[in-house]
N, C-alpha and C positions, 0 to 999 in steps of 0.2 A: 607245228603249229600252222594251225589253220588263219587265211590270211581272217575271218573274221575275230579269232583273237588276238593279233597282234593291232601295238595302240597306233594311230595313223602318223608316219614320220611326223610332227609339229612335235605330240606328245612324251614325242617316247621318250623324252628327258625330263618327261616330268614328277615330278614329287611334291605333295600336297603340304610337306616340311617347308620347304622349299619359298612358295605360296604364300608372302606376307596377310593376307587376304582373311589364309585357314587361321595365321596366327590373332588376328584382329579378332575372330567372329570365337573360339574358342577361347580367346579371354578372357573376352564382355559375358560369353556364356554362363563363364565359372564364376567370373564375378556377383551377376546377376544370382546366381545357385544360393551363395557367398549370403548374401544380401541380405535374400530373398525371407533364407535359415534367419538366421539373423533378426532380421527386422522383425518375420512373423511374434519374434517372443515378449516383440514391444507393443503386439495387435498392429502391428502396418505389414504394408507392404512394397513393392518401390515404388507404382506408383505413387504411394502418396512419402513416398520420399524425395522423387522428381519434383514434386508439386511443393512438398513444403521447402528444397531446395533455393526453389525459381524465385517461392513467393518471400524464401530469405532475404537472395539476392536483390533482390527489385520492388520488394516493399510492400507493391500493390499491382494483378496484370491483370489485362484481359486473360478472358477464356483463350479465345483465339493465339495471347501470348501463351500460356500455361500452356496451351497442344504442342504451339513449337517450340519452344526450348523441352517438354519429356517424354520432346519425339512420339505422340498419342494423338489419332481424333477430334475433330470437336464434340463430337456425342461424347465419348470418352469421358477427359474432362472435364464436362459437364454433369455424365455420371460423379464420376468425382471429389465435386465438387458439390455436388450436392451432400452426397452423404460423410464428407467434411463439415458441411455446416452443420448437421442433424447434428454431431458429436462436434460442437464447440469448437471448429476447430477452425475455422476463416468465417469470414462475415465478407458478405457482398451490397455493393454499393455503387451507384454512380458516378461514372467518372466526371471529376472536375469541368476538364478539357470538353469532353463531348460524352450527355449525355446520355446517349445512345451506346455509348459501350458501360456493360456491366464490367466492374473492377472487382476482385477477389482480395485481399492481404488476411497476415495471420492473426489470429488473437491469444490473449498471452497463452491460453494451455494448446495452442498452434507452436508458441514457439517455444513453450518446454517439448512437446512432440519433437519436434524442429530439434533444438539441444540432445537429445537421448537418442535420436536419429544418425546426427551429427558426432557423438559417444565414438557410437558400433560401427558408422563409417571410416573413420578416422583408426581405430583398427582393424579393417581388414585394411584401409590402404597401406599403414605402420609395415604390415604381415610383408601383402606380395610386393610390398617396393623395401623391403633392409636391406636386400647387399647393390642396393642401385645410389648413384651416389646425387646432389640433389640437379647438380651437372647434366648427366647422364637422363635423367625428371626430364629437365627441361628441352637436352638437344628429342625425348622423344616424344616429345607434345611440339614441339616442332613441327619434327617431322611427319606427322600423325595429323592436325590440323593441317600443316602442304597441301599433303592426301587430302583430306577433303577438300577443298579450295578443288583439286585438277576434277574434282566427281562432280561439279553443280556442271 
């Protein structure tokens, strides 16, 4: 083996399957693929799913809050909200505490779509976690949250 073909000494024992970030990204990607396919049948995509769920939990959010929760750029959030407004899924208005902020909230049609999307997500969740106890799920969440905070 020529020197150029040999891994550096610090990488000699590296195996991607031992790297937690490999599994985090693989799992996230697979989840997105499964959800995208299932949501498409309901006329939704992942972006709609994220917006619907963030608005359900918080009732009304600004576009910048939506972009933060949904991990999308503000201009992308604006475009999604505009599409959802045209479809009658959300309404916008001025925030009572600060008239400079536009708030977004779900309409009845938006809540109905959210319920359908949540049903799909619940099925995907049940399948993915059927072999994990509630305690194992809690430990996984705690560990991932701990890693998340270390990355900031």
